[in-house]
C-alpha positions as a printed Julia matrix, in Angstrom:
327×3 Matrix{Float64}:
  76.79   96.43   86.29
  78.45   94.94   83.19
  78.3    91.15   83.25
  77.25   88.19   81.19
  74.37   85.97   82.31
  75.81   82.45   82.33
  72.35   81.04   83.11
  71.48   81.75   79.46
  74.42   79.68   78.19
  74.65   76.4    80.13
  71.88   74.55   81.97
  71.58   71.64   84.28
  69.56   68.89   82.65
  66.96   69.22   85.42
  66.58   72.93   84.68
  66.28   72.24   80.94
  63.45   69.81   81.69
  61.73   72.47   83.82
  61.92   74.81   80.82
  60.09   72.25   78.69
  62.86   70.42   76.84
  62.42   66.66   76.67
  65.09   64.03   77.23
  64.9    63.17   73.53
  65.48   66.78   72.51
  68.47   67.07   74.84
  70.01   63.98   73.21
  69.66   65.55   69.76
  72.27   67.46   67.79
  70.86   70.8    68.95
  72.45   70.33   72.37
  75.99   69.78   73.64
  76.64   67.78   76.82
  79.51   69.83   78.26
  79.7    68.15   81.69
  77.87   65.46   83.58
  74.32   66.76   83.95
  75.03   70.03   82.11
  73.97   70.94   78.56
  74.44   73.93   76.28
  72.63   74.8    73.02
  74.88   73.7    70.15
  74.09   76.83   68.17
  75.19   79.13   71.02
  78.54   80.66   69.97
  80.43   81.45   73.15
  84.07   82.24   73.9
  86.06   79.77   76.05
  86.06   81.96   79.18
  82.31   82.5    79.02
  81.79   78.78   78.5
  83.89   77.83   81.53
  82.08   80.3    83.76
  78.68   79.27   82.42
  79.38   75.6    83.1
  80.54   76.42   86.64
  77.41   78.47   87.36
  75.21   75.64   86.1
  77.07   73.11   88.28
  77.02   75.2    91.45
  73.28   75.89   91.37
  71.58   78.45   93.61
  73.04   77.12   96.85
  76.62   78.25   96.22
  78.48   81.43   95.25
  80.77   82.15   92.29
  84.1    83.56   93.47
  87.65   84.53   92.52
  88.61   85.55   89.0
  85.29   84.33   87.54
  83.31   86.62   89.84
  85.48   89.6    88.88
  85.09   88.71   85.2
  81.3    88.39   85.13
  81.01   91.69   86.99
  82.9    93.48   84.24
  86.59   93.42   85.18
  88.15   91.99   82.04
  91.68   91.88   83.47
  90.6    88.58   85.03
  90.11   86.03   82.24
  90.9    82.82   84.09
  94.34   82.3    82.54
  97.62   82.02   84.4
 100.88   83.7    83.32
 101.56   80.89   80.85
  98.07   81.14   79.34
  96.74   77.92   80.85
  93.17   77.93   82.21
  92.66   78.2    85.96
  89.98   76.52   88.03
  86.76   78.36   88.85
  86.4    79.06   92.57
  83.01   78.14   94.03
  82.17   79.1    97.61
  80.21   76.24   99.16
  77.85   77.65  101.77
  76.97   75.82  104.98
  74.72   72.85  104.24
  75.41   72.87  100.5
  77.21   70.23   98.49
  79.25   70.41   95.31
  80.75   67.38   93.63
  84.44   67.75   92.8
  84.73   68.12   89.03
  87.52   69.11   86.62
  87.88   72.87   86.37
  86.02   73.56   89.63
  87.69   74.55   92.92
  85.23   74.19   95.83
  85.98   76.37   98.86
  84.59   76.26  102.37
  86.45   79.34  103.58
  84.33   81.78  105.59
  82.17   83.97  103.36
  80.43   86.79  105.2
  76.87   87.8   104.19
  78.03   91.27  103.1
  80.54   89.63  100.74
  77.81   88.17   98.54
  75.96   89.91   95.73
  73.06   88.63   93.64
  73.15   88.84   89.86
  69.62   87.55   89.53
  69.71   83.8    88.89
  72.98   83.26   90.74
  75.15   84.82   93.44
  78.72   86.07   93.25
  81.29   87.17   95.76
  81.69   90.95   95.78
  84.53   92.46   93.79
  86.42   93.18   97.01
  86.04   89.64   98.37
  86.97   88.16   94.99
  90.1    90.3    94.88
  91.01   89.15   98.38
  90.75   85.49   97.39
  92.85   86.07   94.27
  95.48   87.91   96.33
  95.67   85.01   98.81
  96.4    82.4    96.15
  98.68   84.5    93.93
 102.04   82.85   93.23
 103.96   85.51   95.18
 103.63   88.96   96.74
 104.23   90.86   93.52
 101.52   88.95   91.69
  99.19   89.58   94.64
  99.81   93.31   94.12
  99.02   92.88   90.42
  95.69   91.32   91.4
  94.93   94.17   93.78
  95.92   96.91   91.33
  93.76   95.45   88.56
  90.8    94.96   90.9
  90.85   98.61   92.01
  92.17  100.3    88.84
  90.41  103.58   88.07
  92.5   104.29   84.96
  91.93  101.15   82.88
  88.18  101.75   82.52
  86.89   98.41   83.8
  84.55   97.6    86.68
  86.49   97.95   89.91
  86.3    98.04   93.67
  88.37  100.23   96.02
  91.46   99.78   98.15
  89.38  100.63  101.21
  86.81   97.94  100.39
  89.49   95.28   99.92
  91.14   96.34  103.16
  87.83   95.95  105.03
  87.5    92.4   103.69
  91.07   91.5   104.66
  90.66   92.94  108.14
  87.44   90.99  108.7
  89.17   87.61  108.25
  91.73   85.84  110.43
  93.99   82.8   110.18
  93.16   82.17  106.53
  95.71   80.66  104.18
  97.45   83.45  102.26
  96.06   86.3   104.35
  99.55   87.58  105.28
 100.37   87.92  101.58
  97.09   89.81  101.04
  97.86   92.18  103.92
 101.35   92.87  102.59
 100.01   93.48   99.08
  97.68   96.16  100.42
 100.7    98.21  101.49
 102.01   98.23   97.9
  98.8    98.7    95.93
  97.54  101.68   93.94
  94.27  102.45   92.2
  96.06  104.23   89.33
  97.83  101.35   87.59
  96.75  100.85   84.0
  97.9    97.26   83.35
  99.48   94.21   85.01
 102.87   94.88   83.37
 102.78   98.47   84.57
 102.36   97.2    88.13
 105.2    94.7    87.71
 107.46   97.46   86.39
 106.51   99.75   89.28
 107.34   97.04   91.81
 110.7    96.45   90.12
 111.48  100.15   90.41
 110.28  100.35   94.01
 111.55   97.09   95.47
 114.65   96.38   93.37
 115.91   99.84   92.4
 114.69  101.41   95.63
 112.7   104.34   94.22
 110.2   105.42   96.84
 108.64  108.55   95.32
 107.13  107.17   92.12
 103.82  108.6    90.97
 101.55  106.53   88.73
  99.82  107.65   85.51
 100.44  111.34   86.06
  99.8   114.06   83.45
 102.93  116.09   82.66
 102.82  119.64   81.24
 105.33  122.04   79.75
 105.81  125.48   81.28
 103.27  126.93   78.83
 100.57  124.65   80.3
 100.5   122.28   77.3
  99.99  118.58   78.01
 103.13  116.6    77.14
 101.54  113.26   77.98
 100.56  110.96   80.83
 103.64  109.25   82.27
 103.18  105.64   83.35
 105.61  106.21   86.21
 107.5   109.35   87.16
 109.86  110.29   89.96
 109.2   114.03   90.45
 112.45  114.62   92.34
 114.71  113.52   89.49
 112.53  113.72   86.37
 112.86  110.0    85.61
 109.98  108.6    83.55
 109.53  104.84   83.31
 107.23  103.68   80.52
 105.9   100.13   80.72
 105.25   98.59   77.3
 102.85   95.66   77.11
 102.15   93.67   73.97
  99.62   96.25   72.73
 102.36   98.89   72.59
 103.86   97.1    69.58
 100.78   97.91   67.49
 101.78  100.54   64.95
  99.43  103.3    66.1
 100.22  102.73   69.78
 103.95  102.56   69.09
 103.76  105.83   67.15
 101.93  107.55   70.01
 104.55  106.26   72.47
 107.38  107.67   70.35
 105.74  111.09   70.04
 105.13  111.27   73.79
 108.68  110.17   74.56
 110.11  112.88   72.3
 108.0   115.53   74.04
 109.16  114.33   77.44
 112.82  114.36   76.48
 112.66  117.81   74.87
 111.26  119.1    78.17
 114.21  117.66   80.09
 112.78  114.36   81.33
 114.73  111.11   81.0
 112.67  108.17   79.72
 113.4   104.51   80.39
 111.2   102.01   78.54
 110.54   98.56   80.03
 108.87   95.71   78.12
 107.61   92.36   79.37
 110.78   90.76   77.98
 112.88   93.07   80.15
 111.37   91.36   83.2
 112.98   88.07   82.14
 116.42   89.6    82.79
 115.32   91.57   85.82
 118.69   92.63   87.19
 119.91   93.93   83.85
 116.75   96.03   83.68
 117.27   97.21   87.26
 120.72   98.43   86.23
 119.26  100.23   83.21
 116.63  101.99   85.34
 119.32  102.98   87.83
 121.5   104.51   85.12
 118.54  106.41   83.7
 117.77  107.71   87.18
 121.32  109.0    87.58
 121.06  110.76   84.21
 117.72  112.3    85.21
 119.15  113.59   88.49
 121.97  115.32   86.57
 119.67  116.96   84.02
 119.39  120.74   84.25
 116.82  121.48   81.51
 113.67  121.2    83.63
 110.99  122.51   81.28
 108.15  120.44   82.72
 105.76  120.48   85.65
 103.17  118.27   87.32
 101.09  121.28   88.33
  97.73  121.0    86.58
  96.58  124.09   84.67
  93.05  125.38   85.15
  91.85  123.95   81.81
  92.73  120.4    82.87
  89.9   120.06   85.39
  87.25  121.0    82.81
  88.59  118.81   79.97
  86.47  115.64   79.8
  89.29  113.19   78.8
  91.13  114.24   81.97
  88.53  112.5    84.15
  90.25  109.18   83.55
  93.4   110.53   85.17
  91.77  112.47   88.01
């Protein structure tokens, strides 16, 4: 499992003493006092997210469990970095087990919600909520249903090559809890989730097409071939009935190499008779204008007669190693 070990970054003062460091040493310039009772070696270069998680792990001790986005992050799912949509840092969720105590501190969100024994996993010196339980908690507190689906998609994504859980595992967690704040939103998100989404903006674009435009037959991250069995590209979203392709462009798509690849793929799609509609994060600001644009592209796709493409996978596809990501 891919994760950092926060116990190597921040320490409670008591633990530092147990490791042999004196009070005088801890007051020296070799140590930073990052929170009351918590120190970190001054020479330890660490990114802000790692630092926040490390401090939380030091504060919670062995009696409690790291949860939410921080649990997903330390277990290798880098879609969860502890920032909200505006880029501001979010609190670190700590599950307080029965009989344990945790002082309220800035940046820490103590929780006494039920945590089942099978929803806890040990990472050695500290415990975390499982990926599925952490996803459930993030879905419950998401700002709305669509953002809850984004959480779910990123927690179960098999195409973005990060550590992930499964839709079935998240569903089991949701079904095992009752009368918890936000559980209705989590249940509803499960009905809209997919394990094939490749990014948060791709999920938001899919939900716009499904819920606002009314497209029900979208397929996600599907390889498209010409009639000679050549790969044209992997479509972010495609409606097989009409031949509409919706490409979701995040910030990384503006990089020159990525932008060039996008243009080449789009040209291949259009030569084969597909109609491509590109949607950027800025297009979500004016949602209804974008809905109209997708609708017009869908009408054009339905009228197209040059259908020189197929979703049928040729025999060579199953033996080609890069295809495993899109299986």
